[in-house]
Structures are given as structure tokens and as C-alpha cells.
C-alpha positions as CSV (number, residue, x, y, z in Angstrom):
1,M,-35.3,78.4,4.4
2,L,-32.7,76.7,6.6
3,L,-32.7,73.6,4.4
4,L,-31.2,75.3,1.4
5,P,-27.8,76.3,3.0
6,A,-27.5,72.7,4.4
7,L,-28.0,71.2,1.0
8,L,-25.4,73.5,-0.5
9,L,-22.9,72.5,2.1
10,L,-23.4,68.8,1.4
11,M,-22.9,69.4,-2.3
12,Q,-19.5,71.0,-1.6
13,V,-18.2,67.9,0.4
14,P,-15.6,66.2,-1.8
15,P,-16.4,62.5,-2.7
16,T,-14.7,59.7,-0.8
17,P,-11.6,58.5,-2.7
18,A,-11.7,54.9,-4.0
19,P,-9.4,52.5,-2.2
20,A,-5.9,52.4,-3.6
21,K,-5.2,49.3,-5.7
22,P,-2.4,47.1,-4.3
23,D,1.0,47.5,-5.9
24,P,1.5,44.9,-8.6
25,V,4.2,42.3,-8.1
26,P,7.4,43.7,-9.5
27,P,8.6,41.9,-12.7
28,A,11.1,39.0,-12.2
29,R,14.7,39.9,-13.0
30,I,15.9,36.3,-13.1
31,E,15.3,33.2,-15.1
32,L,15.8,29.6,-13.9
33,T,17.9,27.6,-16.3
34,T,17.4,24.2,-14.6
35,P,14.2,22.0,-14.5
36,F,11.9,23.4,-11.8
37,P,10.9,22.3,-9.2
38,V,13.9,20.0,-8.5
39,H,12.8,16.4,-8.0
40,L,15.2,14.5,-5.7
41,G,13.3,11.2,-6.0
42,S,13.5,8.5,-3.4
43,V,15.9,9.5,-0.6
44,G,17.2,7.4,2.3
45,P,16.6,8.6,5.8
46,R,20.2,9.6,6.3
47,E,21.1,10.3,2.7
48,I,22.3,13.9,2.1
49,R,21.3,15.2,-1.3
50,E,22.0,18.4,-3.2
51,A,19.5,20.5,-5.1
52,V,21.0,22.7,-7.8
53,Y,19.3,25.8,-9.3
54,G,20.6,27.6,-12.4
55,I,19.9,31.4,-11.9
56,K,20.3,33.7,-14.9
57,S,20.1,37.5,-14.4
58,L,17.8,39.4,-16.7
59,H,18.6,42.7,-15.0
60,E,20.5,45.5,-16.8
61,R,22.7,46.1,-13.7
62,P,24.3,44.0,-11.0
63,F,22.4,43.0,-7.9
64,H,22.9,40.8,-4.8
65,L,20.9,37.8,-3.7
66,R,20.3,36.9,-0.1
67,V,18.6,34.1,1.8
68,L,15.3,35.0,3.5
69,D,14.0,31.6,4.5
70,L,14.9,27.9,4.3
71,S,12.7,24.8,4.8
72,L,13.5,22.2,7.5
73,G,16.6,20.2,6.6
74,L,18.0,22.7,4.1
75,S,21.3,24.6,4.3
76,L,22.9,26.9,1.9
77,D,26.5,28.2,1.9
78,E,25.8,32.0,1.5
79,G,29.3,32.4,0.1
80,Q,27.7,31.4,-3.2
81,L,25.8,34.7,-3.1
82,A,28.6,37.0,-1.9
83,A,29.4,38.4,-5.3
84,P,26.8,40.4,-7.2
85,L,25.0,38.7,-10.1
86,Q,26.1,40.5,-13.3
87,P,23.7,41.2,-16.2
88,G,23.3,38.0,-18.2
89,E,25.3,35.9,-15.7
90,V,24.2,32.3,-15.0
91,R,25.0,31.2,-11.5
92,M,24.6,27.6,-10.1
93,V,23.2,27.8,-6.5
94,K,23.6,24.6,-4.6
95,V,21.4,23.7,-1.6
96,K,22.2,20.8,0.8
97,V,19.1,18.7,1.7
98,D,19.3,16.6,4.9
99,P,16.3,14.3,5.4
100,A,17.0,13.5,9.1
101,G,13.8,13.4,11.0
102,L,11.6,13.5,7.9
103,V,9.7,10.6,6.3
104,G,7.3,10.3,3.3
105,A,6.5,12.9,0.7
106,I,8.4,16.1,1.5
107,K,8.2,19.5,-0.2
108,G,10.4,22.4,0.6
109,A,11.8,25.6,-0.7
110,V,14.5,28.4,-0.4
111,R,13.2,31.9,-0.4
112,L,15.6,34.5,-1.9
113,G,15.5,38.3,-1.7
114,T,17.6,40.9,-3.4
115,D,19.0,44.3,-2.7
116,D,16.9,45.8,-5.5
117,P,13.4,46.9,-4.2
118,G,12.2,46.7,-7.8
119,Q,12.4,42.9,-7.7
120,P,10.1,40.3,-6.1
121,N,11.2,37.5,-3.7
122,Y,12.2,34.2,-5.5
123,I,11.1,30.8,-4.2
124,L,13.2,27.8,-5.3
125,R,11.2,24.6,-4.8
126,Y,12.1,20.9,-4.4
127,D,10.4,17.7,-3.5
128,M,11.5,14.2,-2.5
129,M,10.2,10.9,-1.0
130,V,12.1,10.0,2.2
131,R,12.2,6.3,2.8
132,P,11.4,5.1,6.3
133,E,14.4,4.2,8.4
134,V,13.0,0.7,9.2
135,T,11.1,-1.4,6.7
136,V,9.5,-4.8,6.8
137,D,9.0,-6.9,3.7
138,A,5.3,-7.4,4.4
139,E,2.8,-6.4,7.1
140,R,0.7,-9.5,6.5
141,K,1.7,-13.1,5.6
142,S,0.0,-16.4,5.4
143,F,0.9,-20.0,6.2
144,G,-1.9,-21.0,3.8
145,D,-3.3,-24.5,4.1
146,V,-1.4,-26.5,6.6
147,A,-1.7,-30.3,7.2
148,P,-2.0,-31.4,10.9
149,H,1.4,-33.1,10.8
150,E,3.3,-30.1,9.2
151,S,5.3,-27.4,11.0
152,P,5.7,-24.6,8.5
153,E,8.0,-21.7,8.9
154,L,8.0,-18.1,7.6
155,S,9.8,-14.9,8.4
156,F,9.1,-11.2,8.5
157,R,12.3,-9.5,7.4
158,F,13.1,-6.1,9.0
159,R,15.8,-3.8,7.6
160,R,17.2,-0.6,8.9
161,E,18.7,2.0,6.5
162,G,21.5,3.9,8.3
163,G,21.6,4.8,11.9
164,D,22.2,2.5,14.9
165,P,22.0,-1.3,14.5
166,L,18.4,-2.5,14.5
167,K,17.0,-3.9,17.7
168,L,13.7,-5.7,17.8
169,A,11.5,-7.0,20.7
170,L,8.2,-8.8,20.8
171,A,5.6,-6.6,22.3
172,S,2.6,-8.9,22.2
173,E,1.9,-12.4,23.7
174,I,2.6,-15.3,21.4
175,P,0.0,-18.1,21.4
176,P,1.2,-21.5,22.5
177,Y,0.9,-23.1,19.0
178,L,3.4,-20.6,17.5
179,D,7.1,-20.6,18.0
180,A,8.7,-17.1,17.6
181,E,12.4,-16.2,17.3
182,L,14.1,-13.0,16.6
183,V,17.2,-13.6,14.4
184,P,19.7,-10.7,14.0
185,G,21.5,-10.5,10.7
186,E,24.1,-8.2,9.0
187,S,21.6,-5.8,7.4
188,G,18.6,-6.3,9.7
189,S,16.7,-8.9,11.7
190,D,14.1,-11.5,11.0
191,L,11.1,-12.5,13.1
192,R,10.9,-16.3,12.4
193,L,7.6,-18.0,13.2
194,T,6.8,-21.7,13.2
195,L,3.2,-23.0,13.4
196,R,2.7,-26.2,15.5
197,P,-0.8,-27.6,14.6
198,R,-0.5,-30.4,17.2
199,R,-0.7,-27.8,20.0
200,L,-4.0,-26.4,18.8
201,K,-7.1,-27.0,20.8
202,P,-9.5,-29.5,19.3
203,G,-11.9,-27.9,16.9
204,V,-9.7,-24.9,16.0
205,T,-9.1,-25.0,12.3
206,A,-8.1,-21.4,11.3
207,G,-6.7,-18.3,12.9
208,L,-5.5,-14.7,12.3
209,E,-2.7,-13.6,14.6
210,V,-1.9,-10.0,15.4
211,L,1.8,-9.6,16.4
212,K,3.4,-6.4,17.8
213,V,7.1,-5.8,17.3
214,A,8.9,-2.9,19.0
215,T,12.0,-1.3,17.4
216,N,14.7,1.1,18.5
217,A,13.9,3.5,15.6
218,P,12.5,6.8,17.1
219,K,10.1,7.4,14.2
220,Q,8.9,3.8,14.1
221,P,8.7,2.4,17.6
222,L,6.1,-0.3,16.9
223,F,5.0,-2.5,14.0
224,T,1.8,-4.4,13.8
225,L,1.9,-7.6,11.7
226,Y,-0.8,-10.0,10.7
227,L,-0.4,-13.8,10.1
228,D,-3.2,-16.1,9.0
229,W,-3.4,-19.9,8.7
230,R,-5.8,-22.7,8.0
231,I,-5.6,-26.4,9.0
232,S,-6.3,-28.5,6.0
233,L,-7.8,-31.8,7.1
234,P,-8.5,-34.7,4.7
235,V,-11.8,-35.0,6.5
236,V,-13.7,-31.8,7.2
237,P,-16.1,-31.9,10.2
238,E,-19.2,-29.7,10.0
239,P,-19.6,-28.2,12.5
240,S,-16.0,-28.2,13.8
241,R,-17.5,-28.5,17.4
242,V,-20.9,-29.9,18.4
243,V,-22.6,-27.6,20.9
244,F,-25.9,-28.3,22.6
245,T,-27.6,-25.1,23.9
246,E,-31.2,-26.2,24.7
247,P,-32.1,-28.6,27.5
248,K,-34.8,-30.2,25.4
249,N,-32.5,-30.9,22.5
250,T,-30.5,-34.1,23.0
251,L,-29.6,-35.0,19.4
252,L,-27.3,-33.3,16.9
253,A,-25.7,-34.3,13.7
254,L,-22.0,-34.2,12.7
255,E,-21.3,-34.3,9.0
256,L,-17.9,-35.6,7.8
257,R,-16.8,-34.7,4.3
258,A,-13.7,-35.8,2.3
259,R,-11.8,-32.7,1.2
260,D,-10.7,-34.5,-2.0
261,G,-14.2,-35.9,-2.6
262,K,-13.0,-39.5,-2.5
263,P,-14.8,-42.1,-0.4
264,F,-13.4,-43.0,3.0
265,R,-14.3,-45.3,5.8
266,I,-15.0,-44.5,9.5
267,L,-13.0,-47.2,11.3
268,K,-14.2,-46.4,14.8
269,T,-15.4,-43.6,17.1
270,E,-14.8,-43.1,20.8
271,V,-15.9,-40.4,23.2
272,Q,-13.4,-39.2,25.9
273,G,-15.5,-37.9,28.7
274,R,-19.1,-38.5,30.0
275,G,-22.5,-37.3,29.0
276,F,-22.3,-37.9,25.2
277,Q,-22.8,-40.9,22.9
278,V,-22.4,-41.7,19.2
279,L,-25.5,-43.5,17.9
280,D,-24.1,-44.7,14.5
281,A,-21.8,-47.6,14.0
282,P,-19.2,-47.4,11.2
283,G,-20.7,-48.0,7.8
284,P,-19.5,-48.5,4.2
285,E,-17.1,-46.1,2.4
286,A,-18.6,-42.8,1.4
287,A,-17.3,-39.3,0.5
288,R,-19.9,-37.9,3.0
289,Q,-20.8,-39.5,6.3
290,V,-23.1,-38.4,9.1
291,L,-22.8,-39.2,12.8
292,R,-25.6,-38.6,15.3
293,I,-24.5,-37.4,18.7
294,R,-26.7,-37.9,21.7
295,R,-26.4,-35.9,24.9
296,M,-27.1,-37.8,28.1
297,G,-27.3,-35.8,31.2
298,T,-25.7,-32.4,31.9
299,G,-22.0,-33.1,31.4
300,P,-20.4,-29.9,30.1
301,E,-17.9,-31.2,27.6
302,A,-16.2,-34.2,26.1
303,L,-14.0,-35.0,23.1
304,L,-15.1,-37.2,20.1
305,L,-12.3,-39.1,18.3
306,V,-13.2,-40.3,14.8
307,H,-10.7,-42.7,13.3
308,C,-10.9,-42.6,9.5
309,S,-9.2,-44.7,6.8
310,N,-7.7,-41.5,5.2
311,L,-6.3,-40.0,8.4
312,E,-3.0,-40.8,10.1
313,E,-4.4,-39.5,13.4
314,P,-8.0,-39.4,14.6
315,L,-10.2,-36.4,14.0
316,R,-10.9,-34.5,17.3
317,V,-14.3,-32.9,17.6
318,P,-15.2,-31.1,20.9
319,L,-18.6,-31.8,22.4
320,H,-20.2,-29.2,24.6
321,Y,-23.4,-28.6,26.6
322,L,-24.1,-25.1,27.6
323,D,-26.6,-25.6,30.4
324,P,-28.7,-22.4,30.8
325,K,-28.9,-23.1,34.5
326,A,-25.2,-23.1,34.8
327,R,-24.7,-19.9,32.8
328,P,-23.7,-16.9,34.9
329,A,-26.7,-14.8,35.7
330,K,-26.7,-11.2,34.5
331,P,-25.3,-8.9,37.2
332,V,-28.1,-7.2,39.1
333,A,-27.7,-3.4,39.5
334,P,-27.2,-2.4,43.1
335,A,-30.1,-0.8,44.8
336,P,-29.7,3.0,45.2
337,V,-28.3,4.1,48.5
338,P,-31.0,6.2,50.3
339,E,-29.9,9.7,51.1
340,E,-29.5,10.6,54.8
341,P,-32.2,12.8,56.1
342,H,-31.2,16.4,56.6
343,H,-31.7,17.9,60.1
344,H,-32.6,21.5,60.4
345,H,-31.4,23.1,63.6
């Protein structure tokens, strides 16, 4: 009998109201009469630009606009908004854009409110591409194929747009076969490089240099540049250095090939150093020639000079013997230190 009154009470409890729907966004009371968003295009790092927005009132009564928020680098003279916007009026609102401290693709906006609670906030958008303050004409360059007697030059050209005069400094070690010079100019500076093939070690025929250049631009303190080169010899040795690695192996071959495919003659060979010998005497002309190199003893290195009819200077081929007994042994891990015994008192 007690259950019936309880059920009657539950039936009298009013249902839980549904959650209220959020208020819809009030209708816009303005119309933009200029293309939107405003595209400012490519902008220099210190180039002040102006974004202009045409605002037409669709309201039936006057109202005031006010600035709620500005993106970084924007400024707006609020005197432009002092007078109320009249019904049907079109007002040009100008915004100054200062790209200082910005770089790359930038998007921003002005957020405007009104003194009419029946209006939404209005967001006036713009975009631009801010050029970097310092630029270099290329981050990688190549000397290409270089003859041994040549000393080619090339330059990386740095330019600074606005700001203080550009200052550069080399921030990496320059190899001995490269001459590097920083040459200041009116609108920037050049890093001038000269390759000196005669300073290369024998057997070195190509390289990729990584150069670091520091600048006094706060946003771009360091540039990394790449420079490659290849030495183009009329006679190509294969391999470029002859290396013996096994004690039992005392004979290796050196192939000499004419780059242009035309026959050439080996005039003479000579070994500077001890422990190696050329077994083959100069033979007839050929576009491909093979010399056999014998290792005698355990001399670590020597230099083979090959005088050819199509070379102004002899070809230099390093000879090496990597004696396993002379190689540094792998470091032995130190024995663990025994722990001191603990004494209980």
C-alpha cells in the first residue's frame, strides 16, 4: 500500500527542461566594399604597408565602431572611428602594417566591435609574405669539373634589405686548398672562394665543402653553404689510391683510363718511398692501361708518380699498406672495481 503514494509523487515531478540553445550570432550590419582578405604580397623586412578596408553600414541607425584587438605589427588611428557610421555610409578604414621582427608567410587581423549589442564582432583579415632581412643568391654552388692546373673562382652573394650595414664572418674552418675572402660592397657582401687543386693531397679527386657564415642580422645569425668540386684528369686512375689490407696479398692492379677515350702512352713510372714496386714497364699507346703494384715489406705508404703523354704533370697515386698488427687495438673495458666490504659494528 505504501508503493502507490510514492508512484503518484514521482508522476507529479515536472520533467527536466531541455538545455537552452545558444544564442545565434547576430546578423551583420556592415558590408565590406573592398576585396577581402587584403593581400599585401611580398613585403620587405622594414617596409611599412597599409591595408585599407571599405566598410559600408547596412544599419538603419548610426553606430560606433571600436578596436577590440590587433595582430602583432598592426596599428590603427582610432580617430578614423570617432564619428558614428551613418546608415548607408561607406568609410575607408586604414591599418598600418609594420613587418619588423616578422618573416615568411604572415596572417593577421583587426577585430572590431560596436556600441550596438545586436551586432557581432567584425574581423578584418590580411596576409603577406615578409622577405628575410639577409638573403644569399644560392645555398649550394659547384665548381664543376676542374683541371689540375686551373684555379677557378666563385662567389656567394649576400644582400641585406634595410637595417644596419651587413657584416659577415667565417664561422667554420676553411680547408687549405680553398682561399676564402669576404668582400664588402655597397648593397651587401660577397664570400669569394678560389679552389687550388695543387694543394690537394694525392688521390683526392672530389669534395663537398660545408661552410658556415655568421651575420649581424638578429633573425639570421648563421648561414650554412655547400660547395662541391671534381678534379677532371685526362687520365683517370682506378682506384684513386692503392691500399693493401691483407698481409698475404702483395699484388694489386691500378687501371689507368683516358677520359676522352684516346690512346696515350705511359712514359715512365717512379715510386717515392720504400716498400712498393711497379712490375710493368711502359708499353705501347692505349686508351686503357694496367699497372701491377707489388708490396715488398711492411712500409706503410709511398707515392706512385705516373708520367703520361697526355699529362703536363705526373699522375700522383698514393700507395698504402694497412698492417693489421699496426692497427690500434680495440680499447679493453676496465675491470669493475670491487666494492669495499661492509663492517658491522
